C-alpha positions, 0 to 999 in steps of 0.5 A, a space after each residue: 500500500 502507498 504512503 499518501 499525503 493529501 493536500 488542502 487548498 492552503 497546502 498547494 501554496 506552501 510547497 517549498 524546497 530545503 537543503 540539509 547538510 545534516 540529512 546528507 551526513 545521515 544518508 552518507 552514513 547509511 550509504 556506508 552501511 548499505 552496498 545497494 546505495 553505493 553505485 554512484 558514490 564509489 569514488 567518494 567511498 574509496 577516498 574516505 575509506 580511511 576516515 570511515 574506518 575511524 568511526 564507530 558506527 555501531 550505535 547507528 547500525 543498531 538503529 538501521 533496520 532492514 525494513 522498518 523505522 529509523 528515528 526521525 529525531 536524529 534527522 528531523 525535516 529541515 525548518 529553513 531553506 538552508 541551515 548550517 550543519 551546526 545549527 541543525 545538530 543543535 536542534 537535534 540536541 534539544 529533542 525532548 527525552 520522551 521523543 528520543 525514548 519513544 523513537 528509539 524503542 520503535 526503531 529497535 523493535 523493528 530489528 529482532 533482538 536489538 532491544 535486548 542487546 546490551 547497547 539497546 538496553 543502555 539506549 532505552 535506559 538512558 535516552 539522554 546519554 543515547 542522544 549525546 552519543 548519537 549526536 557526537 557520532 553525527 558530528 564526527 561523521 560530518 567532519 570526516 566524511 562530508 565537510 570537505 566535499 560540502 561545496 560540491 554537494 551544495 552546488 549539486 543540491 542548489 542546481 536541483 532546487 533551481 531546476 525543479 523550482 522552474 518546473 513548479 513555476 511552469 507547470 504546477 505540482 503535476 509537472 513538478 512531481 512528474 519527474 521528481 522520482 518514479 515512485 512519486 505519483 500525483 493524483 487529484 489532491 494527493 501525493 503518493 509514494 508507492 512502497 511497502 507500508 501504509 501511511 496517510 497524512 492530511 497536510 492540514 495547511 502546513 504544506 510540503 517540504 521537498 529535500 533533494 539528497 545526493 546520498 538518499 539514492 535510489 530511495 525516496 523517503 517520506 512518511 513523517 508523522 506529527 510533530 514532524 512537518 510533512 517532508 519528502 526526501 528524493 535523489 537529486 539530479 546529476 549525481 552521476 557526475 558528482 565525483 568526476 575528476 579532470 584529466 589531460 585529455 578532457 582539459 584539451 577537449 574543453 578548451 576546443 569546445 569552450 575556448 581557453 578563457 571559459 574553459 579555465 574559468 569553468 575548471 577553476 570553479 570547483 569552489 565558489 568564487 566571485 567575479 573579482 577573485 576570478 579576474 585577479 586569478 586569471 589576469 582578465 578584465 572584470 567585464 570579460 570575466 562577467 561576460 564569460 560567466 554569464 554564458 557558462 551560467 546560461 548553458 547550465 554549467 554554473 550556478 550563482 548565489 548572493 553572499 553579502 555584497 558578492 555574487 559567488 559562482 560555482 560549477 553545477 553537476 553538469 559543469 563538473 561532469 564536463 570538466 572531469 568526465 567519469 571517474 574510473 
């Protein structure tokens, strides 16, 4: 039976996107634990193998049933469009202990015998200590596995939001959900996720938050219950090129395709940079750099965002794929 989310009139006006570094950390840990999720992320796994080996993931492994409930308090739906990891983790640390105990018990019950293990008994007997242990582990995982790659991941997620926001503006919810994920089905006033289990929720004016994720692939995640806001986490577009790396042949071909200056700017923009910084680094006039960036952005190879008084540019997943080719 599907998971169903029923929209009212107010909910149709409150469909929004959010990006969550905490969600990416949470899902990256599950990717380490789940071979079926690893296909697109093998270059990342090879690179972070040593850092991952230094993490004791056994507490999260215990709360990772093959089929069943994963504690929502560990990774609550984001409240804003883009909070920092530290802000999101601080929110988790304020979770009420009654919620922690209830969700831990529900998750442990979905893995036969987990609640009777010594670790399971300790979690249930002292949910405050369990909360401290689990949030400390998530913080370690963020710094070891995700923080070094967050600019690249954020660019992928922001490009996905921009694409789907255009779909929503052009064709409404029907167009948005038509290609968001094969298991998402929009019919009338209801969004359904075709998956085992039964869940039905009236949105009740709270709307829906959509969260793109690189590491949730190939799953679409929903079924949040009150007090958590209605949320759907779905695989972001472009993850096939996420971990691409450049080589000499690709660099030469890129120059022939784009010209030397545009190729150099695109290659340089693995990390966010302003027009002024790029002009200084490449010895070009500001007006020339601005014109080149406009062309690259119009072609879908760059994304831009305002930070204070600056506009920062960085590559989209398409731009990364073009620069790097497939990593082998």
